[in-house]
DSSP file (Angstrom, degrees, kcal/mol; ACC not computed):
  #  RESIDUE AA STRUCTURE BP1 BP2  ACC     N-H-->O    O-->H-N    N-H-->O    O-->H-N    TCO  KAPPA ALPHA  PHI   PSI    X-CA   Y-CA   Z-CA
    1    1 A M              0   0    0      0, 0.0     2,-0.3     0, 0.0     0, 0.0   0.000 360.0 360.0 360.0 129.9 -146.2   27.5   47.9
    2    2 A S        -     0   0    0      2,-0.0     2,-0.4     1,-0.0     0, 0.0  -0.711 360.0-131.8 -98.5 148.4 -144.0   24.4   48.1
    3    3 A K        -     0   0    0     -2,-0.3     2,-0.4     3,-0.0    -1,-0.0  -0.820  17.2-162.9 -99.2 139.2 -140.9   23.8   45.9
    4    4 A T    >   -     0   0    0     -2,-0.4     3,-1.9     0, 0.0     4,-0.4  -0.975  29.8-107.5-119.6 129.1 -140.6   20.4   44.3
    5    5 A R  T 3  S+     0   0    0     -2,-0.4     9,-0.6     1,-0.3     0, 0.0  -0.310 102.6  21.1 -58.1 133.8 -137.2   19.3   43.0
    6    6 A G  T 3  S+     0   0    0      7,-0.2    -1,-0.3     3,-0.1     4,-0.1   0.382  97.5  93.2  86.8   1.3 -137.1   19.4   39.2
    7    7 A T    <   +     0   0    0     -3,-1.9     2,-0.2     5,-0.1    -2,-0.1   0.670  63.2  90.2 -98.4 -11.9 -140.0   21.8   38.6
    8    8 A S  S >  S-     0   0    0     -4,-0.4     3,-1.5     1,-0.1    -5,-0.0  -0.485  96.1 -83.2 -81.5 155.4 -138.0   25.0   38.4
    9    9 A K  T 3  S+     0   0    0      1,-0.3    -1,-0.1    -2,-0.2     3,-0.1  -0.312 110.2  13.7 -57.6 124.5 -136.7   26.1   35.1
   10   10 A G  T 3  S+     0   0    0      1,-0.3     2,-0.4    -4,-0.1    -1,-0.3   0.436  97.2 106.2  94.5  -2.2 -133.4   24.4   34.1
   11   11 A T    <   -     0   0    0     -3,-1.5    -1,-0.3    -5,-0.1     3,-0.1  -0.898  67.9-118.9-115.3 148.2 -133.2   21.6   36.5
   12   12 A A        -     0   0    0     -2,-0.4    -4,-0.1     1,-0.1    -5,-0.1  -0.454  36.2 -98.7 -79.7 152.5 -133.8   18.0   35.7
   13   13 A P        -     0   0    0      0, 0.0    -7,-0.2     0, 0.0     2,-0.2  -0.367  47.5 -96.8 -64.2 149.7 -136.6   16.1   37.4
   14   14 A A        -     0   0    0     -9,-0.6    -3,-0.0    -3,-0.1     3,-0.0  -0.466  35.6-138.1 -69.4 135.0 -135.5   13.8   40.4
   15   15 A R        -     0   0    0     -2,-0.2     3,-0.1    -3,-0.1    -1,-0.1  -0.771  25.1-105.2 -93.3 141.2 -134.9   10.3   39.5
   16   16 A P        -     0   0    0      0, 0.0     2,-0.1     0, 0.0    -1,-0.1  -0.363  40.7-105.1 -68.1 146.4 -136.2    7.7   41.9
   17   17 A K        -     0   0    0      1,-0.1     3,-0.0    -2,-0.0    -3,-0.0  -0.383  28.9-136.3 -71.4 139.0 -133.5    6.0   44.0
   18   18 A R        -     0   0    0     -2,-0.1     3,-0.1    -3,-0.1    -1,-0.1  -0.759  27.9-105.3 -93.3 143.0 -132.6    2.5   43.0
   19   19 A P        -     0   0    0      0, 0.0     2,-0.2     0, 0.0    -1,-0.1  -0.351  43.2-101.1 -68.6 152.0 -132.1    0.1   45.8
   20   20 A R        -     0   0    0      1,-0.1     2,-0.1    -3,-0.0    -3,-0.0  -0.548  39.8-114.2 -77.9 134.2 -128.4   -0.7   46.5
   21   21 A M        -     0   0    0     -2,-0.2     2,-0.5    -3,-0.1    25,-0.3  -0.411  23.6-124.4 -69.5 143.5 -127.4   -4.1   44.9
   22   22 A I  E     -a   46   0A   0     23,-2.6    25,-2.9    -2,-0.1     2,-0.4  -0.822  26.5-131.1 -92.0 126.3 -126.4   -7.0   47.4
   23   23 A T  E     -a   47   0A   0     -2,-0.5     2,-0.5    23,-0.2    25,-0.2  -0.674  14.1-152.8 -87.6 134.4 -122.9   -8.2   46.6
   24   24 A I  E     +a   48   0A   0     23,-3.5    25,-3.4    -2,-0.4    28,-0.4  -0.925  18.0 173.9-105.4 126.8 -122.5  -12.0   46.3
   25   25 A N        +     0   0    0     -2,-0.5     2,-0.3     1,-0.2    -1,-0.1   0.514  65.0  32.4-108.1  -7.2 -119.0  -13.2   47.1
   26   26 A S  S >  S-     0   0    0      1,-0.1     3,-1.7    26,-0.0     4,-0.4  -0.999  71.1-125.3-148.9 145.2 -119.5  -17.0   47.0
   27   27 A W  G >  S+     0   0    0     -2,-0.3     3,-0.9     1,-0.3    -1,-0.1   0.716 110.3  72.9 -61.5 -17.7 -121.8  -19.5   45.0
   28   28 A D  G 3  S+     0   0    0      1,-0.3    -1,-0.3    -3,-0.0    -4,-0.0   0.819  91.7  54.5 -67.2 -26.2 -122.8  -20.6   48.6
   29   29 A E  G <  S+     0   0    0     -3,-1.7    -1,-0.3     2,-0.1    -2,-0.2   0.616  90.2  90.1 -86.0 -11.0 -124.8  -17.3   48.9
   30   30 A V  S <  S-     0   0    0     -3,-0.9     3,-0.1    -4,-0.4    -6,-0.0  -0.792  73.5-142.3 -89.8 118.3 -126.8  -18.1   45.6
   31   31 A P        -     0   0    0      0, 0.0     2,-0.5     0, 0.0    -2,-0.1  -0.213  21.8-100.5 -69.2 167.5 -130.0  -20.1   46.3
   32   32 A T        -     0   0    0      2,-0.0     2,-0.3     1,-0.0     0, 0.0  -0.749  44.5-140.9 -79.2 133.4 -131.4  -22.9   44.2
   33   33 A F        -     0   0    0     -2,-0.5     3,-0.1     1,-0.1     4,-0.0  -0.762  16.5-153.9-100.2 145.6 -134.2  -21.3   42.1
   34   34 A K  S    S+     0   0    0     -2,-0.3     2,-0.3     1,-0.1    -1,-0.1   0.547  80.3  11.1 -89.7 -10.2 -137.5  -23.0   41.3
   35   35 A S  S  > S-     0   0    0      1,-0.1     4,-1.7     0, 0.0    -1,-0.1  -0.982  72.1-111.2-155.7 165.0 -138.0  -20.9   38.2
   36   36 A E  H  > S+     0   0    0     -2,-0.3     4,-3.0     2,-0.2     5,-0.2   0.904 118.1  57.1 -62.3 -39.9 -136.3  -18.6   35.8
   37   37 A R  H  > S+     0   0    0      1,-0.2     4,-2.3     2,-0.2     5,-0.2   0.937 107.3  46.5 -56.7 -45.5 -138.5  -15.8   37.0
   38   38 A E  H  > S+     0   0    0      1,-0.2     4,-1.6     2,-0.2    -1,-0.2   0.884 113.3  49.2 -66.5 -31.4 -137.3  -16.3   40.6
   39   39 A E  H  X S+     0   0    0     -4,-1.7     4,-2.3     2,-0.2    -1,-0.2   0.935 110.5  50.9 -71.7 -43.1 -133.7  -16.4   39.5
   40   40 A A  H  X S+     0   0    0     -4,-3.0     4,-1.0     1,-0.2    -2,-0.2   0.840 110.7  49.5 -60.6 -36.6 -134.3  -13.1   37.4
   41   41 A E  H  X S+     0   0    0     -4,-2.3     4,-0.6    -5,-0.2    -1,-0.2   0.868 110.0  51.3 -71.9 -34.2 -135.8  -11.5   40.4
   42   42 A F  H >X S+     0   0    0     -4,-1.6     3,-1.0     1,-0.2     4,-0.6   0.928 112.4  45.4 -62.4 -45.8 -132.7  -12.6   42.6
   43   43 A W  H 3< S+     0   0    0     -4,-2.3    -1,-0.2     1,-0.3    -2,-0.2   0.633 100.2  67.1 -79.9 -11.1 -130.2  -11.2   40.1
   44   44 A A  H 3< S+     0   0    0     -4,-1.0    -1,-0.3    -5,-0.2    -2,-0.2   0.753 115.1  31.1 -71.8 -21.3 -132.1   -7.9   39.7
   45   45 A T  H << S+     0   0    0     -3,-1.0   -23,-2.6    -4,-0.6     2,-0.3   0.415 117.0  62.3-113.0  -1.5 -131.2   -7.2   43.4
   46   46 A H  E  <  -a   22   0A   0     -4,-0.6     2,-0.3   -25,-0.3   -23,-0.2  -0.917  57.5-169.6-132.8 149.6 -127.9   -9.0   43.6
   47   47 A D  E     -a   23   0A   0    -25,-2.9   -23,-3.5    -2,-0.3     2,-0.4  -0.960  30.5-100.2-139.8 153.8 -124.5   -8.6   41.9
   48   48 A T  E     -a   24   0A   0     -2,-0.3   -23,-0.2   -25,-0.2   -25,-0.1  -0.633  37.4-143.6 -76.0 125.9 -121.2  -10.6   41.7
   49   49 A G     >  -     0   0    0    -25,-3.4     4,-2.2    -2,-0.4     5,-0.1  -0.243  28.0-100.9 -81.9 177.3 -118.4   -9.4   44.0
   50   50 A E  H  > S+     0   0    0      1,-0.2     4,-2.8     2,-0.2     5,-0.2   0.894 122.0  56.0 -68.2 -42.7 -114.8   -9.3   43.2
   51   51 A A  H  > S+     0   0    0      1,-0.2     4,-0.6     2,-0.2    -1,-0.2   0.844 110.8  44.4 -62.9 -34.1 -114.1  -12.5   45.3
   52   52 A M  H >> S+     0   0    0    -28,-0.4     3,-1.0     2,-0.2     4,-0.9   0.921 110.2  55.4 -73.6 -40.3 -116.8  -14.4   43.2
   53   53 A L  H >< S+     0   0    0     -4,-2.2     3,-1.2     1,-0.3    -2,-0.2   0.918 104.1  52.6 -58.7 -43.5 -115.4  -13.0   40.0
   54   54 A E  H 3< S+     0   0    0     -4,-2.8    -1,-0.3     1,-0.3    -2,-0.2   0.729 100.9  63.0 -67.9 -16.7 -111.9  -14.3   40.8
   55   55 A Q  H << S+     0   0    0     -3,-1.0    -1,-0.3    -4,-0.6    -2,-0.2   0.763  89.8  92.6 -77.0 -24.0 -113.3  -17.8   41.4
   56   56 A M    <<  -     0   0    0     -3,-1.2    -3,-0.0    -4,-0.9    -4,-0.0  -0.356  57.3-167.3 -73.8 150.2 -114.4  -17.9   37.7
   57   57 A R        -     0   0    0     -2,-0.1    -2,-0.0     3,-0.0     2,-0.0  -0.919  29.9 -94.0-130.3 157.4 -112.4  -19.3   34.9
   58   58 A P        -     0   0    0      0, 0.0    -1,-0.0     0, 0.0     0, 0.0  -0.338  41.4-109.2 -66.2 153.3 -112.8  -19.0   31.2
   59   59 A V        -     0   0    0      1,-0.0     2,-0.1     2,-0.0    11,-0.0  -0.733  33.7-123.7 -83.1 127.2 -114.6  -21.7   29.4
   60   60 A P    >   -     0   0    0      0, 0.0     3,-1.3     0, 0.0    10,-0.3  -0.407  14.9-128.4 -72.2 145.2 -112.1  -23.8   27.3
   61   61 A L  T 3  S+     0   0    0      1,-0.3     9,-1.5     8,-0.1     3,-0.1   0.747 108.7  49.8 -64.2 -23.8 -113.1  -23.9   23.6
   62   62 A E  T 3  S-     0   0    0      1,-0.3    -1,-0.3     7,-0.2     2,-0.1   0.455 113.0-125.6 -91.9  -2.1 -112.9  -27.7   23.5
   63   63 A G    <   -     0   0    0     -3,-1.3    -1,-0.3     5,-0.2     2,-0.2  -0.231  21.1-129.9  82.2-179.6 -115.1  -28.0   26.5
   64   64 A D        -     0   0    0      3,-2.4    -5,-0.0    -3,-0.1     0, 0.0  -0.721  43.7 -63.8-149.6-161.1 -114.4  -29.8   29.7
   65   65 A D  S    S+     0   0    0     -2,-0.2    -2,-0.0     1,-0.2     0, 0.0   0.786 133.6  33.2 -65.3 -31.6 -116.0  -32.4   32.1
   66   66 A E  S    S+     0   0    0      1,-0.1    -1,-0.2     2,-0.1    -3,-0.0   0.708 117.3  46.6 -97.4 -26.8 -118.8  -29.8   32.9
   67   67 A L  S    S-     0   0    0     -7,-0.0    -3,-2.4     3,-0.0    -1,-0.1  -0.925  74.2-121.9-125.0 142.3 -119.3  -27.9   29.7
   68   68 A P        -     0   0    0      0, 0.0    -5,-0.2     0, 0.0     3,-0.1  -0.292  52.7 -74.8 -75.2 171.0 -119.8  -28.8   26.1
   69   69 A P        -     0   0    0      0, 0.0     2,-0.2     0, 0.0    -7,-0.2  -0.238  60.0-100.0 -61.7 149.8 -117.3  -27.3   23.4
   70   70 A A        -     0   0    0     -9,-1.5     3,-0.1   -10,-0.3    -9,-0.0  -0.559  35.0-108.2 -80.6 144.3 -118.0  -23.6   22.6
   71   71 A R        -     0   0    0     -2,-0.2    -1,-0.1     1,-0.1     3,-0.1  -0.390  41.4-104.4 -65.2 139.2 -119.9  -22.7   19.6
   72   72 A P        -     0   0    0      0, 0.0     2,-0.5     0, 0.0    -1,-0.1  -0.248  38.9-100.1 -57.4 156.1 -117.7  -21.1   16.8
   73   73 A V        -     0   0    0     -3,-0.1     2,-0.3     1,-0.0    -3,-0.0  -0.696  42.1-131.3 -79.9 127.9 -118.0  -17.4   16.4
   74   74 A S        -     0   0    0     -2,-0.5    -1,-0.0    -3,-0.1    -3,-0.0  -0.634  10.7-145.5 -86.0 143.4 -120.2  -17.0   13.5
   75   75 A V        -     0   0    0     -2,-0.3     2,-0.1     1,-0.0     3,-0.0  -0.882  31.0-108.8 -94.2 126.9 -119.1  -14.6   10.7
   76   76 A P        -     0   0    0      0, 0.0    -1,-0.0     0, 0.0     0, 0.0  -0.361  22.7-154.8 -60.5 130.7 -122.0  -12.8    9.1
   77   77 A R  S    S+     0   0    0     -2,-0.1     2,-0.3     2,-0.0    -2,-0.0   0.793  75.4  45.4 -77.7 -26.8 -122.5  -14.2    5.7
   78   78 A T        -     0   0    0     -3,-0.0     0, 0.0     0, 0.0     0, 0.0  -0.822  66.7-151.0-120.3 163.0 -124.2  -11.0    4.5
   79   79 A R        -     0   0    0     -2,-0.3     2,-0.3     0, 0.0    -2,-0.0  -0.946  29.1-110.3-123.3 147.3 -123.5   -7.2    4.7
   80   80 A P        -     0   0    0      0, 0.0     2,-0.3     0, 0.0     0, 0.0  -0.549  36.9-179.5 -72.8 137.2 -126.1   -4.6    4.7
   81   81 A V        -     0   0    0     -2,-0.3     2,-0.5     2,-0.0     0, 0.0  -0.914  22.8-129.5-131.2 161.4 -126.2   -2.3    1.6
   82   82 A S        +     0   0    0     -2,-0.3     2,-0.4     2,-0.0     0, 0.0  -0.961  24.5 179.7-122.1 130.4 -128.5    0.6    0.8
   83   83 A V        -     0   0    0     -2,-0.5     2,-0.6     2,-0.0    -2,-0.0  -0.990  21.1-139.0-125.9 132.2 -130.2    0.7   -2.5
   84   84 A R        +     0   0    0     -2,-0.4     2,-0.4     0, 0.0    -2,-0.0  -0.833  25.5 178.3 -99.9 124.5 -132.5    3.5   -3.4
   85   85 A L        -     0   0    0     -2,-0.6    -2,-0.0     2,-0.0     2,-0.0  -0.941  30.4-112.3-122.8 144.1 -135.8    2.4   -5.3
   86   86 A D     >  -     0   0    0     -2,-0.4     4,-2.4     1,-0.1     5,-0.2  -0.339  36.9-105.0 -70.1 163.7 -138.6    4.5   -6.5
   87   87 A G  H  > S+     0   0    0      1,-0.2     4,-2.3     2,-0.2     5,-0.1   0.812 117.1  51.3 -60.5 -36.4 -141.9    4.1   -4.8
   88   88 A D  H  > S+     0   0    0      2,-0.2     4,-2.3     1,-0.2     5,-0.2   0.933 111.1  48.0 -64.5 -45.9 -143.6    2.1   -7.6
   89   89 A I  H  > S+     0   0    0      2,-0.2     4,-3.1     1,-0.2     5,-0.2   0.970 113.0  48.4 -58.5 -54.2 -140.7   -0.4   -7.9
   90   90 A L  H  X S+     0   0    0     -4,-2.4     4,-2.6     1,-0.2     5,-0.2   0.889 112.5  48.7 -58.8 -42.6 -140.7   -0.9   -4.1
   91   91 A R  H  X S+     0   0    0     -4,-2.3     4,-2.1    -5,-0.2    -1,-0.2   0.907 111.9  48.2 -63.6 -40.9 -144.5   -1.4   -4.0
   92   92 A R  H  X S+     0   0    0     -4,-2.3     4,-2.6     2,-0.2     5,-0.2   0.900 112.3  49.0 -61.9 -47.9 -144.4   -3.9   -6.8
   93   93 A L  H  X S+     0   0    0     -4,-3.1     4,-2.3    -5,-0.2    -2,-0.2   0.937 112.5  48.6 -63.7 -43.1 -141.6   -5.8   -5.1
   94   94 A K  H  X S+     0   0    0     -4,-2.6     4,-2.5    -5,-0.2    -2,-0.2   0.886 110.3  50.7 -62.1 -44.0 -143.5   -5.8   -1.8
   95   95 A T  H  X S+     0   0    0     -4,-2.1     4,-1.7    -5,-0.2    -1,-0.2   0.942 113.6  45.6 -65.0 -45.7 -146.7   -7.0   -3.5
   96   96 A L  H  X S+     0   0    0     -4,-2.6     4,-1.5     1,-0.2    -2,-0.2   0.903 111.2  51.5 -59.8 -42.5 -144.8   -9.9   -5.3
   97   97 A A  H  <>S+     0   0    0     -4,-2.3     5,-2.6    -5,-0.2     4,-0.5   0.909 109.4  50.6 -65.6 -42.5 -143.0  -10.9   -2.2
   98   98 A A  H ><5S+     0   0    0     -4,-2.5     3,-0.7     1,-0.2    -1,-0.2   0.874 107.5  51.9 -66.8 -31.9 -146.2  -11.1   -0.2
   99   99 A K  H 3<5S+     0   0    0     -4,-1.7    -1,-0.2     1,-0.2    -2,-0.2   0.827 113.0  47.1 -73.0 -28.7 -147.9  -13.3   -2.8
  100  100 A K  T 3<5S-     0   0    0     -4,-1.5    -1,-0.2    -3,-0.1    -2,-0.2   0.403 113.5-120.3 -85.9  -1.0 -144.8  -15.6   -2.6
  101  101 A H  T < 5S+     0   0    0     -3,-0.7     2,-0.3    -4,-0.5    -3,-0.2   0.925  74.9 117.1  60.1  48.9 -144.9  -15.5    1.2
  102  102 A K  S   <S-     0   0    0     -5,-2.6     2,-0.3    -6,-0.1    -1,-0.2  -0.879  71.6 -98.6-135.5 162.6 -141.3  -14.0    1.3
  103  103 A G     >  -     0   0    0     -2,-0.3     4,-2.5     1,-0.1     3,-0.3  -0.659  33.0-121.6 -78.1 143.7 -139.9  -10.8    2.6
  104  104 A Y  H  > S+     0   0    0     -2,-0.3     4,-1.9     1,-0.2     5,-0.1   0.725 112.1  53.4 -60.0 -24.2 -139.2   -8.2    0.0
  105  105 A Q  H  > S+     0   0    0      2,-0.2     4,-2.2     3,-0.1    -1,-0.2   0.853 109.1  49.2 -79.1 -33.9 -135.6   -8.0    0.8
  106  106 A S  H  > S+     0   0    0     -3,-0.3     4,-2.4     2,-0.2    -2,-0.2   0.957 111.0  49.6 -57.9 -53.4 -135.2  -11.8    0.4
  107  107 A L  H  X S+     0   0    0     -4,-2.5     4,-2.6     1,-0.2    -2,-0.2   0.892 110.7  50.4 -58.5 -44.2 -137.0  -11.7   -2.9
  108  108 A L  H  X S+     0   0    0     -4,-1.9     4,-2.8     2,-0.2    -1,-0.2   0.935 108.3  52.4 -55.4 -46.8 -134.7   -8.8   -4.1
  109  109 A K  H  X S+     0   0    0     -4,-2.2     4,-3.1     1,-0.2    -2,-0.2   0.938 109.8  48.6 -59.8 -44.8 -131.6  -10.7   -3.1
  110  110 A E  H  X S+     0   0    0     -4,-2.4     4,-3.0     1,-0.2     5,-0.2   0.950 111.3  50.9 -62.6 -45.1 -132.9  -13.9   -5.2
  111  111 A F  H  X S+     0   0    0     -4,-2.6     4,-2.8     1,-0.2     5,-0.3   0.966 113.0  45.5 -57.2 -51.7 -133.5  -11.5   -8.2
  112  112 A L  H  X S+     0   0    0     -4,-2.8     4,-2.7     2,-0.2     5,-0.3   0.949 113.2  48.9 -56.8 -52.5 -129.9  -10.1   -7.9
  113  113 A V  H  X S+     0   0    0     -4,-3.1     4,-2.1     1,-0.2    -1,-0.2   0.949 114.3  47.1 -58.4 -50.1 -128.3  -13.6   -7.4
  114  114 A E  H  X S+     0   0    0     -4,-3.0     4,-1.8     1,-0.2    -1,-0.2   0.890 114.3  44.4 -57.9 -42.6 -130.2  -14.8  -10.5
  115  115 A R  H  X S+     0   0    0     -4,-2.8     4,-2.3    -5,-0.2    -1,-0.2   0.817 111.2  54.5 -68.2 -32.6 -129.5  -11.9  -12.8
  116  116 A L  H  X S+     0   0    0     -4,-2.7     4,-3.3    -5,-0.3     5,-0.2   0.926 107.9  49.9 -67.0 -43.2 -125.9  -11.9  -11.7
  117  117 A Y  H  X S+     0   0    0     -4,-2.1     4,-2.4    -5,-0.3    -2,-0.2   0.963 112.1  47.8 -58.1 -55.1 -125.5  -15.6  -12.7
  118  118 A E  H  X S+     0   0    0     -4,-1.8     4,-2.4     1,-0.2    -1,-0.2   0.861 113.4  47.6 -60.2 -40.2 -127.1  -14.9  -16.1
  119  119 A E  H  X S+     0   0    0     -4,-2.3     4,-2.5     2,-0.2     6,-0.3   0.952 111.2  50.4 -66.3 -48.6 -124.8  -11.9  -16.7
  120  120 A E  H  X>S+     0   0    0     -4,-3.3     5,-2.6     1,-0.2     6,-1.0   0.904 111.8  48.4 -59.2 -37.6 -121.7  -13.8  -15.7
  121  121 A K  H ><5S+     0   0    0     -4,-2.4     3,-1.5    -5,-0.2    -1,-0.2   0.941 110.8  50.1 -57.6 -51.1 -122.7  -16.5  -18.0
  122  122 A R  H 3<5S+     0   0    0     -4,-2.4    -2,-0.2     1,-0.3    -1,-0.2   0.857 111.6  49.8 -63.2 -33.5 -123.4  -14.1  -20.9
  123  123 A E  H 3<5S-     0   0    0     -4,-2.5    -1,-0.3    -5,-0.1    -2,-0.2   0.561 114.5-115.8 -80.7  -7.5 -120.0  -12.5  -20.4
  124  124 A G  T <<5S+     0   0    0     -3,-1.5    -3,-0.2    -4,-0.5    -2,-0.1   0.625  79.5 125.6  82.9  15.3 -118.2  -15.8  -20.3
  125  125 A L  S   <S+     0   0    0     -5,-2.6     2,-0.3    -6,-0.3    -4,-0.2   0.856  77.4  26.3 -74.3 -32.5 -117.1  -15.4  -16.7
  126  126 A I              0   0    0     -6,-1.0    -2,-0.2    -9,-0.1    -1,-0.1  -0.920 360.0 360.0-126.5 155.3 -118.6  -18.8  -15.7
  127  127 A A              0   0    0     -2,-0.3    -6,-0.1    -3,-0.1    -1,-0.0   0.443 360.0 360.0 -85.7 360.0 -119.2  -21.9  -17.8
């Protein structure tokens, strides 16, 4: 009877060994790629070394001769909330949304915005 690593009770199965990454210390060591696939295959087996990382510099926000200006960091306009709906309401909402070719969450948001506006008008909060 032969013993195989990972088959006895309480031990984890053996993981296959990953090939060791090849460290790149200069851009001269990086070839010109013919395709994105070729580049992806290269970087799957190669890593940037400390010497190469030290050559890199931050991208200025306003851009420079080589790079365009950085895109502003976008702030999410919406925040997720949790609303509990009974099954019938949710089914009806999804049916109506499908008929309008919209997502049900988008339709629900439209309903909330419209109703909020009407209530604010009724309460004299807006003209």
